[in-house]
Structure formats: structure tokens, C-alpha cells
Residue frames as qw, qx, qy, qz and C-alpha x, y, z in Angstrom:
[[0.010, 0.884, 0.467, 0.030, -0.04, -0.04, 0.00],
 [0.421, 0.529, -0.056, 0.735, 1.48, 3.36, -0.95],
 [0.372, -0.373, -0.456, 0.717, 2.56, 5.64, 1.87],
 [0.064, 0.922, 0.358, 0.130, 0.63, 8.93, 2.38],
 [0.495, 0.020, -0.051, 0.867, 2.53, 12.09, 2.02],
 [0.037, -0.786, -0.427, 0.445, 1.32, 15.38, 3.44],
 [0.306, 0.498, 0.338, 0.738, 0.56, 18.11, 0.99],
 [0.020, -0.258, 0.127, -0.957, -0.47, 21.69, 1.66],
 [0.537, -0.180, 0.036, -0.823, -4.16, 20.68, 2.26],
 [0.930, -0.131, 0.140, -0.313, -4.27, 16.98, 2.51],
 [0.547, -0.406, 0.715, 0.157, -2.39, 13.70, 1.93],
 [0.685, 0.513, -0.392, -0.338, -1.39, 12.17, -1.42],
 [0.926, -0.203, 0.314, 0.050, -0.36, 8.48, -1.54],
 [0.263, 0.812, -0.509, -0.111, 3.08, 7.71, -2.48],
 [0.998, 0.018, -0.028, 0.060, 4.73, 4.36, -3.37],
 [0.355, -0.825, 0.417, 0.143, 8.10, 4.72, -1.76],
 [0.799, 0.011, 0.523, 0.296, 9.31, 1.74, -4.01],
 [0.547, 0.723, 0.291, 0.305, 9.30, 4.17, -6.96],
 [0.266, -0.921, 0.108, 0.265, 11.77, 6.64, -5.36],
 [0.489, -0.362, 0.573, 0.550, 14.87, 5.38, -7.17],
 [0.465, 0.441, 0.628, 0.441, 13.02, 5.26, -10.51],
 [0.060, 0.968, 0.240, -0.033, 11.65, 8.87, -10.07],
 [0.418, -0.753, 0.288, 0.418, 15.28, 9.98, -9.41],
 [0.518, -0.039, 0.681, 0.516, 16.44, 8.12, -12.58],
 [0.291, 0.764, 0.546, 0.184, 13.67, 9.89, -14.55],
 [0.082, -0.972, -0.025, 0.217, 14.87, 13.27, -13.40],
 [0.446, -0.531, 0.512, 0.507, 18.45, 12.40, -14.42],
 [0.287, 0.038, 0.799, 0.527, 17.46, 11.17, -17.82],
 [0.334, 0.631, 0.421, -0.559, 14.74, 13.58, -18.63],
 [0.595, 0.529, 0.472, 0.378, 13.65, 14.13, -22.19],
 [0.302, 0.099, 0.117, 0.941, 14.75, 17.21, -24.00],
 [0.244, -0.591, -0.430, -0.637, 11.20, 18.44, -23.91],
 [0.643, -0.659, -0.370, 0.126, 10.90, 17.84, -20.10],
 [0.611, -0.275, -0.103, 0.735, 14.19, 19.71, -19.66],
 [0.122, 0.350, 0.257, 0.892, 13.18, 22.63, -21.75],
 [0.414, -0.726, -0.343, -0.428, 9.90, 23.20, -19.76],
 [0.707, -0.551, -0.267, 0.354, 11.86, 22.66, -16.37],
 [0.595, -0.214, -0.005, 0.775, 14.81, 24.90, -17.12],
 [0.104, 0.240, 0.263, 0.929, 13.12, 27.61, -19.25],
 [0.398, -0.539, -0.252, -0.698, 9.99, 27.91, -17.06],
 [0.756, -0.518, -0.336, -0.218, 9.08, 25.77, -14.09],
 [0.704, -0.086, -0.406, 0.576, 12.34, 25.79, -12.21],
 [0.235, -0.038, -0.238, 0.941, 12.09, 29.42, -11.54],
 [0.295, -0.576, -0.467, -0.603, 8.23, 29.86, -11.66],
 [0.117, -0.468, 0.416, -0.771, 7.11, 31.71, -8.66],
 [0.830, -0.253, 0.204, -0.454, 4.79, 28.88, -7.57],
 [0.306, -0.483, 0.819, 0.053, 6.73, 25.74, -6.72],
 [0.898, 0.220, -0.268, -0.273, 6.74, 22.59, -9.13],
 [0.605, -0.422, 0.674, 0.029, 8.34, 19.39, -8.47],
 [0.500, 0.455, -0.639, -0.367, 9.81, 17.06, -11.22],
 [0.584, 0.076, -0.803, -0.089, 8.98, 13.39, -11.57],
 [0.373, -0.304, 0.445, -0.756, 6.77, 13.45, -8.48],
 [0.184, -0.090, -0.979, 0.018, 5.46, 10.10, -7.09],
 [0.542, -0.054, 0.202, -0.814, 1.60, 10.04, -6.67],
 [0.922, 0.010, 0.233, -0.310, 0.28, 6.69, -5.74],
 [0.793, -0.121, 0.525, 0.285, 1.81, 4.24, -8.12],
 [0.582, 0.717, 0.217, 0.316, 2.47, 6.67, -10.81],
 [0.494, -0.335, 0.093, 0.797, 5.33, 9.17, -11.45],
 [0.346, 0.867, 0.357, 0.019, 4.10, 12.36, -12.95],
 [0.620, 0.427, -0.003, 0.659, 6.44, 14.70, -14.86],
 [0.105, 0.246, -0.262, 0.927, 5.66, 17.93, -12.90],
 [0.379, -0.612, -0.694, 0.018, 3.53, 18.61, -9.97],
 [0.028, 0.436, -0.176, 0.882, 2.43, 21.83, -8.28],
 [0.254, -0.314, -0.813, 0.418, 1.15, 21.25, -4.82],
 [0.035, 0.298, 0.355, -0.885, -0.36, 24.54, -4.30],
 [0.483, 0.260, -0.205, -0.810, -2.47, 24.53, -7.36],
 [0.683, 0.029, 0.699, -0.211, -2.94, 20.68, -7.16],
 [0.605, 0.698, -0.157, -0.349, -1.79, 20.60, -10.74],
 [0.736, -0.150, 0.570, 0.333, -0.12, 17.76, -12.66],
 [0.428, 0.760, -0.251, -0.419, 1.65, 18.64, -15.99],
 [0.789, -0.094, 0.581, 0.179, 2.51, 15.77, -18.29],
 [0.293, 0.659, -0.484, -0.496, 4.64, 15.86, -21.53],
 [0.874, 0.181, 0.410, -0.185, 3.67, 13.02, -23.83],
 [0.025, -0.399, 0.737, 0.545, 5.98, 11.30, -26.32],
 [0.501, 0.166, -0.568, -0.632, 4.77, 9.17, -29.09],
 [0.221, -0.083, -0.963, 0.127, 3.98, 6.09, -26.97],
 [0.205, 0.311, 0.593, -0.713, 1.12, 7.95, -25.38],
 [0.578, 0.373, -0.033, -0.725, -0.82, 8.11, -28.69],
 [0.303, 0.110, -0.920, -0.223, -0.63, 4.45, -29.25],
 [0.665, -0.392, -0.481, -0.417, -3.81, 2.45, -28.31],
 [0.718, -0.322, -0.527, 0.321, -2.16, 0.93, -25.19],
 [0.302, 0.035, -0.266, 0.915, -0.51, 4.23, -24.12],
 [0.312, -0.378, -0.233, -0.840, -3.81, 6.09, -24.56],
 [0.726, -0.432, -0.476, -0.244, -5.76, 3.64, -22.39],
 [0.644, -0.200, -0.445, 0.589, -3.11, 3.85, -19.60],
 [0.088, 0.147, -0.099, 0.980, -3.21, 7.65, -19.66],
 [0.497, -0.447, -0.325, -0.669, -7.10, 7.51, -19.26],
 [0.764, -0.413, -0.483, 0.113, -6.72, 5.20, -16.20],
 [0.508, -0.089, -0.295, 0.804, -3.92, 7.33, -14.76],
 [0.045, -0.316, -0.038, -0.947, -5.74, 10.56, -15.30],
 [0.600, -0.504, -0.440, -0.438, -8.90, 9.23, -13.65],
 [0.707, -0.364, -0.475, 0.377, -6.89, 8.15, -10.63],
 [0.313, 0.111, -0.137, 0.933, -5.16, 11.58, -10.45],
 [0.281, -0.396, -0.210, -0.849, -8.52, 13.41, -10.69],
 [0.696, -0.473, -0.530, -0.104, -10.00, 11.13, -8.13],
 [0.589, -0.283, -0.319, 0.686, -7.27, 12.69, -5.66],
 [0.042, -0.916, -0.281, 0.282, -8.61, 16.21, -6.65],
 [0.373, -0.463, 0.374, 0.712, -5.85, 17.02, -8.93],
 [0.548, 0.773, 0.042, -0.315, -6.08, 18.78, -12.36],
 [0.681, -0.100, 0.559, 0.463, -4.00, 17.15, -15.23],
 [0.369, 0.813, -0.188, -0.408, -2.62, 19.07, -18.18],
 [0.828, 0.029, 0.490, 0.270, -1.22, 17.10, -21.09],
 [0.396, 0.805, -0.252, -0.362, 1.03, 18.41, -23.95],
 [0.949, 0.244, 0.085, 0.182, 2.85, 16.56, -26.48],
 [0.595, -0.337, 0.222, 0.695, 6.58, 16.84, -27.24],
 [0.332, 0.512, 0.473, 0.635, 5.51, 18.45, -30.45],
 [0.199, -0.916, -0.313, -0.154, 3.66, 21.18, -28.37],
 [0.575, -0.713, 0.059, 0.397, 6.94, 21.94, -26.55],
 [0.555, -0.065, 0.442, 0.702, 8.99, 21.96, -29.56],
 [0.186, 0.372, 0.454, 0.788, 6.79, 24.26, -31.72],
 [0.239, -0.736, -0.307, -0.554, 4.51, 26.03, -29.34],
 [0.560, -0.155, -0.569, 0.582, 6.49, 26.52, -26.11],
 [0.090, -0.118, 0.233, -0.961, 5.33, 30.06, -25.34],
 [0.629, -0.260, -0.249, -0.689, 1.66, 28.96, -25.66],
 [0.727, -0.196, -0.644, 0.138, 2.24, 25.90, -23.40],
 [0.313, 0.002, -0.479, 0.820, 3.88, 28.16, -20.81],
 [0.285, -0.178, 0.010, -0.942, 0.83, 30.51, -21.00],
 [0.714, -0.303, -0.501, -0.385, -1.67, 27.65, -20.59],
 [0.657, -0.240, -0.601, 0.387, 0.14, 26.44, -17.45],
 [0.176, 0.037, -0.308, 0.934, 0.47, 29.96, -15.94],
 [0.409, -0.255, -0.210, -0.851, -3.16, 30.63, -16.58],
 [0.756, -0.290, -0.558, -0.180, -4.31, 27.37, -15.13],
 [0.518, -0.191, -0.581, 0.599, -2.25, 27.81, -11.96],
 [0.015, -0.033, 0.190, -0.981, -3.57, 31.36, -11.44],
 [0.561, -0.284, -0.421, -0.654, -7.13, 30.31, -12.20],
 [0.738, -0.271, -0.613, 0.079, -6.70, 27.80, -9.40],
 [0.493, -0.281, -0.493, 0.660, -4.92, 29.66, -6.72],
 [0.003, -0.136, 0.004, -0.991, -6.46, 33.01, -7.34],
 [0.414, -0.472, -0.668, -0.400, -9.97, 31.67, -6.57]]
């Protein structure tokens, strides 16, 4: 059973067995994940974490204050099996009260400014309520 981890307003489950894997994912991030991290989220005024364990999943980026997950999807996410896993994963994350934003690698490569704007607007829509 995943361990519960205290967040700002509640507890999120966390499978501690994934800790080593999440660290490996941070060290071996995709170019698109690195671009979003180093060019926006690392210095964003509202804190984000990279490769955050939530339950039995590892999300690309997580903002506790906004209860927001940001996922950067490679091509495997657009295959039938990947799409089905994402639906299940998103349903689980939403059941915890989290909002999920998904962007493709192509979005990061071709529309980076727009991606950053969507993330920023979403964070402010949530925390400024």
C-alpha cells in the first residue's frame, strides 16, 4: 500500500518503492521535459516538483499549491495501449482532486510560449479563486 505524504491541504499516496526510479527519470529527462523545467518551471514563482510520485504513478511535474499535474507526452502515449493507460492514470489523479494538463513533445518543440501560457493561466485560475 502506498505511503501517504502530507501536502499543503491533504495527503497524497506515494509508493516509496518508486523513489529510485523517479530519481532516474529526473536524471534522464527528455529534451522537452528539460526545456519546460529549465526555461519555465524551475524558476516559476509557484513551486513545481519534477518526477513526483503520486500513488503508483510518477508524474512529470506537480504543483502542490495548485494541485496541478503537467504531463509531457511522447509518441507512446498516442498508441492505443498508451492512451488507455493515460485515461486510467488521469482518472486516478482526478479522483485525488488533481487537475491534469497534457502536452505533446511537439507542443513543447513548436508552441513553447503557448504551453507556458496555458500552465501559468491554469495555476492562477486555481490559486487566485
